[in-house]
C-alpha positions as CSV (number, residue, x, y, z in Angstrom):
1,M,-103.0,-157.5,37.6
2,I,-104.7,-160.7,36.3
3,K,-107.9,-160.1,38.2
4,E,-108.4,-156.7,36.6
5,Q,-107.7,-158.2,33.2
6,L,-110.3,-160.9,33.8
7,N,-112.9,-158.3,34.8
8,N,-112.1,-156.1,31.7
9,D,-112.2,-159.2,29.4
10,L,-115.5,-160.3,31.0
11,K,-117.1,-156.9,30.0
12,E,-115.7,-157.3,26.5
13,A,-117.0,-160.8,26.1
14,M,-120.4,-159.7,27.3
15,R,-120.5,-156.9,24.8
16,A,-119.4,-159.2,22.0
17,K,-121.9,-161.8,23.1
18,E,-119.1,-164.5,23.3
19,A,-120.9,-166.9,25.6
20,L,-118.1,-169.5,26.0
21,R,-115.5,-166.9,26.8
22,R,-117.9,-165.0,29.2
23,D,-118.8,-168.2,31.0
24,A,-115.1,-169.3,31.3
25,I,-114.1,-165.9,32.7
26,R,-117.0,-166.0,35.2
27,M,-115.9,-169.4,36.3
28,M,-112.3,-168.1,36.9
29,L,-113.5,-165.0,38.7
30,T,-115.8,-167.2,40.9
31,A,-112.8,-169.4,41.8
32,L,-110.7,-166.3,42.6
33,K,-113.5,-164.9,44.8
34,N,-113.8,-168.2,46.7
35,A,-110.0,-168.3,47.3
36,E,-110.0,-164.7,48.5
37,I,-112.8,-165.5,50.9
38,E,-110.9,-168.6,52.2
39,Q,-107.7,-166.5,52.6
40,S,-109.6,-163.5,54.0
41,G,-107.9,-161.1,51.6
42,A,-106.8,-160.3,48.1
43,L,-104.6,-162.8,46.2
44,S,-101.2,-161.8,44.7
45,D,-100.7,-162.3,41.0
46,E,-98.6,-165.4,41.8
47,E,-101.4,-166.9,43.9
48,V,-103.9,-166.1,41.1
49,A,-101.6,-167.9,38.6
50,V,-101.4,-170.9,40.8
51,L,-105.2,-171.0,41.1
52,L,-105.6,-170.7,37.4
53,Q,-103.0,-173.5,36.9
54,K,-105.3,-175.7,39.1
55,Q,-108.3,-174.7,37.0
56,A,-106.3,-175.7,33.9
57,K,-105.3,-179.0,35.4
58,Q,-109.0,-179.8,36.3
59,R,-109.9,-179.1,32.6
60,R,-107.1,-181.4,31.4
61,D,-108.3,-184.2,33.7
62,S,-111.9,-183.7,32.5
63,I,-110.8,-183.8,28.9
64,T,-109.0,-187.2,29.5
65,A,-112.1,-188.6,31.3
66,Y,-114.5,-187.4,28.6
67,E,-112.3,-188.9,25.9
68,Q,-112.1,-192.2,27.7
69,G,-115.8,-192.2,28.3
70,G,-116.6,-191.6,24.6
71,R,-117.9,-188.1,25.0
72,P,-115.9,-186.0,22.4
73,E,-118.4,-183.1,22.5
74,L,-117.8,-182.6,26.2
75,A,-114.1,-183.0,25.8
76,A,-114.2,-180.3,23.1
77,A,-116.1,-177.9,25.4
78,E,-113.5,-178.5,28.2
79,Q,-110.7,-177.9,25.6
80,A,-112.2,-174.6,24.6
81,E,-112.3,-173.5,28.3
82,L,-108.8,-174.8,28.8
83,E,-107.5,-172.6,26.0
84,I,-109.2,-169.5,27.5
85,I,-107.7,-170.3,31.0
86,E,-104.2,-170.8,29.5
87,S,-104.4,-167.4,27.8
88,Y,-104.2,-165.8,31.3
89,L,-101.4,-168.0,32.6
90,P,-97.8,-166.8,32.5
91,Q,-95.7,-168.3,29.6
92,Q,-95.0,-171.9,30.5
93,L,-91.5,-173.3,30.4
94,S,-90.6,-175.6,27.5
95,E,-89.9,-179.3,28.1
96,E,-86.2,-178.6,27.4
97,E,-86.0,-175.8,29.9
98,I,-87.8,-177.9,32.5
99,R,-85.4,-180.8,31.9
100,A,-82.4,-178.5,32.4
101,I,-83.8,-177.3,35.7
102,V,-84.6,-180.9,36.7
103,R,-81.0,-182.0,36.0
104,A,-79.5,-179.0,38.0
105,T,-81.8,-179.7,40.9
106,I,-80.9,-183.4,40.9
107,E,-77.3,-182.5,41.1
108,R,-77.8,-179.9,43.8
109,V,-79.7,-182.2,46.1
110,G,-77.6,-185.3,45.3
111,A,-80.4,-187.5,44.1
112,T,-79.3,-190.8,42.6
113,S,-82.4,-193.1,42.3
114,A,-86.1,-193.2,42.1
115,K,-86.3,-193.2,45.9
116,D,-85.1,-189.6,45.8
117,I,-88.0,-188.2,43.8
118,G,-89.5,-186.5,46.8
119,K,-86.2,-184.8,47.6
120,V,-86.1,-183.4,44.0
121,M,-89.8,-182.5,43.6
122,G,-90.1,-180.3,46.7
123,P,-87.5,-177.7,45.6
124,L,-88.5,-178.0,42.0
125,M,-92.2,-177.3,42.4
126,G,-91.3,-174.3,44.7
127,Q,-89.2,-173.0,41.9
128,M,-91.5,-173.8,39.0
129,R,-94.9,-172.9,40.7
130,G,-97.1,-171.5,38.0
131,K,-94.5,-171.9,35.3
132,A,-94.8,-175.6,34.5
133,D,-97.4,-178.4,34.8
134,G,-96.6,-180.6,37.8
135,T,-97.4,-183.8,36.0
136,L,-94.8,-183.0,33.3
137,V,-92.2,-182.1,35.9
138,Q,-92.8,-185.3,37.7
139,R,-92.5,-187.3,34.5
140,L,-89.2,-185.7,33.7
141,V,-87.8,-186.2,37.2
142,R,-88.7,-189.9,36.9
143,E,-87.0,-190.1,33.5
144,E,-83.9,-188.4,34.8
145,L,-83.6,-190.6,37.8
146,G,-84.2,-193.8,35.7
147,A,-87.5,-194.7,37.4
């Protein structure tokens, strides 16, 4: 279970005095605890993976904002946290694998133009939840539909 792994890794990071890793793991555990309180119960591994995916997306957005704002030191700190978060995520699908699934889904739902992006994205994201970044999936759907 991911939560148990996080708790064990937190103890290891504290023993090894790895402040960055310790703080990143604490941040993830806090997000998990908040989600469990909202849901009034424990999260499944799939739900934990989705939550960590959101945390990773927040870091990617922050990195972009810091780079555009001329703050490379903050972007580097966010990048380090992102790498720690990604180490707990399930293996992500490659762009080629995602593209193949996108094409199959487009054929299955009968999408023909950019107007049909919503018809494609719904089933796709249900299928790829936690396995692929939504921004990448959307970009590939747009490319395949010629948008």
